[in-house]
N, C-alpha and C positions, 0 to 999 in steps of 0.2 A: 864016479860022480865028479862033476865040475867043481873047481875051486871058486868060491864066492866070497867076496869081501864087501861088507856093507859099511857105509860111513854115515854116522849121525854127527851133527855138528852145531855148535852155537853159531849164530850169525856173525860173519866177519872174523871167524877163527881160521879161515883159510881152507875150509873143507872142500870146496869145489876144485880149487887149484891142486890141493893134496890128492884128491881122487883121480884127477886127470893125469898128474905126474906119476902116481903109483901105478895106474893102468899102463902107462907108456913104459915104465921101467920093467914091468912084469910081462908085457905083451898081452894083456887081458883086454877084453871089450870094456868100454866105459859107457855107463848109462846115467843120465841126469835129466836134462830137458827132453831127451828123446822119449822118456816115459810120458811126459805131458803131451807131446806131439802125437804119440800113438793113441792115447786115450781120446784126444780130440778127434782124431781120424775115425775111431771106432764108434764114438758116441755122436758124431756130427755136431759137436759143440765147439765153440771157439777156444783156442789155446788160452787166451786171456781169462775166459770164464773158468776153464778147468783149473788153471793155476790158482785162481782166487779161491775156488772151493777146496783145493788141496792144501791151502794154508790157513784155513779157518775151521774150527770145531763146529759141527752142525748144531743148530739151535732149534729147539721145539718148544712150543708154549702150551701150557694146559688151558683148556677152554672151560669156563664155568657155565654149567647148565643146571639150573635149579639149585639143588643142594649138593651136587656132585661135580667132580672134575673128571674130564677125560681128555685124552690126546686126540686131536683131530688130524686127519690126513694132511700132510704138509708137502706140497710139490718140491720145495727146496730141500727138505730132508730126504725125500725119495731120490732126488737128483744126486745129492751127496753120497747116499748109499750106493747108487748105481755106479758112480765114478770110482768109489773105493773098491767095489767088486771088480771093475774092469782093471783097476790098478793092480789088484792081486793077481789076476789072470796074466797080465802082461809081464809082471815081475817074474812069475814062475816060468813063463815061456822063455824069457831072456836068460834066466839062470840055467835052464835046461839046454840052451843052445851052445854055450861055451863058457870057459872061465871068464869071470867078469868082476868089475868094481861098480857098485851101485851107490849113488849118493842120495840120502834121505828116503822119503816115501814109505817110511815104516818097514823098509826091506828087512831089517834085522829080525823083526817079529814075523812078518809074513812068510819069510823063507826059513824059519827056524828049523823045520823038519829036514832042510838040506844042509844043515850044520855050517852056516856061514861064519867067517871070521869077522867079528863085530867090533868096529872101531868107533870111538867117540872123541871128537876134537873140541877143545875149549881153550880159552885164553883170558887174560885179565882185561879189564875194560880199557885201559890206556892203549894197549896194543890193538884192540878191536877198533877203537876210534881211529887210530893211525892207519890201519889197513883200509878202513872205509874211505878215508880221504885219499889214500894212494890209489885205490881202485876206482874212486869216483862213484861209489855206490849211490850216494845221496847228492844230487846235483844242486839242491838248494844250499844257500849260504847259512848253514846251521852252526850254532855255537857247539862247543864240546858237550855241554850239559844237554842241549836239545838232541844231539846225535846219540848220546847215551840213552836217553828216553826212547828214541826210535829203535835202537838196538834191543833194549829190554822188551819193548812191545812186540817186536818180531819174534824174539825167543819165547815170550809167553804164548804167542799163537802157535808156535811149533810144539811147545810142551802140551798145550791144550789138545791139539789135533792128535798128537801121538798117544796121549793118555786116554783120549776118548775111544780110539780104535783098538788099543792094545791092552788097556787096563794096567799098564806098567808106567812107572815114573820115568819120564824122559831125563836122560843124563845120569841116572842112578848107576853107579859102576857095576853093580851086581848083574846088570843086563848086557854088559859088554866084555869082550875078551881083552881089550886094550884101550885105555884112556890116555890121550896125549894132550899135554899142555903146549900149545904152539907159541906161547909168549916169547920164548927164547929160541934162537936159531931161525933158519929160513925154511919155508915150506918145501923148497927143492931139496934141501939137505935131509929134512925129516922124512920126506917121501922116499928118498934113496935108501935111508937106513931101514925103514919099514919094509921096503921091497926086498932087501937082503934077508930080513927076518922071515918074510912070507915064503921066499924061495927056498929057504933052508928047512921049512916044515915038511 
């Protein structure tokens, strides 16, 4: 069976850079935005739309009819479910192809029968704000407080999406094999250390 490493991460904790460096150190395939691109290709939807759906929990509304409530068919809900099903298929195909590092996409849950090594990255708020500014994630001229609110909002969306599809609490250490605080040290150094750990297993 191929070696699979899944990376869940708080926004601006360095997860994407960590995953890329870890895959390079180990010589594994790396999957992140490639998943969105493949879903868009298979569903004939735009990458922008797929990305938007994959970062928001589906919402359905009860419809009141007479004295009862019932759920009406919702095209947006159907589209969300279709995208998630395609996401599951693509992740399994990628994992069966070769050793790989996969960032986000509920991969730790979707691929659980393949026994992935599940990593969760987090950091304190000052370091996340600093990394945001260094990477220029937010091009607007935001204050630190405004940037903190943006970071928290993104993380809430990630948690909602993950918990909707998995029934598990996002970031709960019980669902991961290793939780890493990236506040101290460099992502390059942390990735090199974890690569040595993974290679020794």
